[in-house]
C-alpha positions as CSV (number, residue, x, y, z in Angstrom):
1,P,-76.7,-191.8,36.2
2,V,-77.3,-195.0,34.4
3,A,-79.0,-194.9,30.8
4,A,-82.4,-196.0,30.4
5,S,-81.3,-199.1,27.9
6,D,-79.5,-200.2,30.8
7,I,-82.3,-199.9,33.1
8,R,-84.6,-201.7,30.7
9,T,-81.7,-204.3,30.5
10,A,-81.4,-204.8,34.3
11,V,-85.4,-205.1,34.5
12,S,-85.3,-207.9,31.4
13,V,-82.4,-209.7,33.1
14,A,-83.9,-209.8,36.7
15,E,-87.3,-210.6,35.6
16,D,-85.8,-213.7,33.7
17,L,-84.1,-214.8,37.1
18,L,-87.5,-214.2,39.0
19,G,-87.1,-216.5,42.1
20,H,-83.3,-216.7,42.5
21,S,-81.3,-214.6,44.7
22,L,-80.2,-211.2,44.6
23,H,-76.7,-212.3,44.7
24,Y,-77.5,-214.7,41.3
25,T,-79.2,-211.8,39.7
26,L,-76.5,-209.0,40.3
27,E,-74.0,-211.6,39.2
28,A,-75.9,-212.4,35.9
29,L,-76.1,-208.6,35.6
30,V,-72.3,-208.4,35.9
31,D,-72.1,-210.8,33.4
32,H,-74.0,-209.0,30.8
33,F,-72.5,-205.6,31.7
34,A,-69.1,-206.6,32.4
35,D,-69.0,-204.0,35.0
36,S,-69.7,-204.5,38.5
37,D,-70.6,-200.8,39.3
38,L,-72.8,-200.5,36.3
39,A,-74.6,-203.7,37.2
40,Q,-75.6,-202.6,40.5
41,R,-76.5,-199.3,39.7
42,A,-78.7,-200.1,36.9
43,F,-80.2,-202.9,38.9
44,W,-81.2,-200.5,42.0
45,Q,-82.3,-197.5,39.6
46,A,-84.4,-199.8,38.4
47,V,-85.8,-200.4,41.7
48,W,-86.0,-197.2,43.0
49,C,-87.8,-195.7,39.6
50,G,-90.4,-198.6,40.0
51,A,-89.5,-200.2,36.6
52,L,-88.7,-203.4,38.8
53,P,-91.4,-203.3,41.7
54,L,-89.1,-205.3,44.2
55,Q,-90.3,-206.6,47.4
56,L,-88.3,-204.2,49.7
57,R,-89.5,-205.7,52.8
58,R,-87.2,-208.8,52.4
59,G,-84.5,-210.3,54.2
60,W,-81.2,-208.6,54.2
61,R,-79.4,-211.9,53.5
62,P,-78.5,-212.2,49.6
63,H,-79.4,-215.4,49.1
64,I,-82.9,-215.2,49.7
65,P,-85.3,-215.0,46.4
66,L,-86.3,-211.9,44.9
67,Q,-90.1,-211.4,44.8
68,L,-91.7,-208.7,43.0
69,L,-95.0,-207.1,43.5
70,D,-97.6,-205.2,41.6
71,K,-97.6,-201.5,41.6
72,R,-100.2,-200.9,44.3
73,G,-97.9,-203.3,46.8
74,F,-94.8,-201.6,45.5
75,D,-96.2,-198.1,46.2
76,A,-97.2,-199.2,49.7
77,Q,-94.3,-199.6,50.9
78,N,-93.0,-196.0,49.6
79,P,-94.1,-193.5,52.4
80,V,-94.0,-190.5,50.0
81,V,-96.5,-192.2,47.4
82,S,-98.7,-193.9,50.2
83,R,-98.9,-190.2,52.0
84,R,-97.7,-191.5,55.3
85,T,-94.7,-190.6,57.2
86,A,-91.6,-193.3,57.4
87,W,-92.1,-193.3,61.4
88,N,-95.7,-194.6,61.1
């Protein structure tokens, strides 16, 4: 678990660095939190809870720039929210 304040911080930092790579963003969070594990958990929990609506259909390479979606686009990536199975 990560504190809600840490999730908000991760969202703020990621939004400020929009267009930079995942690697760059995570490094900035590590610098902020001074803890690599906390930085990664805060970032990904922000994504999973929808506070940071990250485009998840991006390439796997960490140098690819991060992009955010609107709520509708983010929810469309979620098979539960969009009421479809993951196998469609």
